[in-house]
N, C-alpha and C positions, 0 to 999 in steps of 0.2 A: 158210862165212860166219863172220866174227869174232864172238866172244862179248863182250858188254858187260855190266859190272855196274852196276846202278842202286841209288842209296840210297832209303831208305824214303820220303822226301819226294817224290822223283821218281815212284816207283811210285804214290803216293797221287795225284799230279796227273795222271798217265796214266789212272788208274782213273776220275777224274772226267770225262775226255774220252771215255771208251768209250761207244760206241753199239751196242746189240744184240750184246753180248759180242764186239766186235772184238778181235783179237789185238794185242798190243803192237807187233808188226811192222807191222800195218796202220796203226795210229795214227802211229807214228814215220815211216813212209813218207809218209803224208798231210801231216804237219807239214813234212817235208823239201820236198815238192812245193809247199806254200804258201810257204815261205821262198824257194825258187828262184823262183817266179813273182813274188813281191814284189821280189826283187833285179833281175830282168829289167825289171819295170815302173819301178823307180826309176832304173835305168840309162838306159832309153829316155826317161823323163821329163825327165832332165837334159841330154839331147842337144839341140843347137840345131836 
């Protein structure tokens, strides 16, 4: 798996999203899933 460097501001924002000591991997995966779902919804919503 690739390694990604995050700046301190991003880490602070992720820390505020953490629930029950979730890992950063879990938070990022959840955020990606949310964005992908929103993208599909917007794509389908714009179709005739």
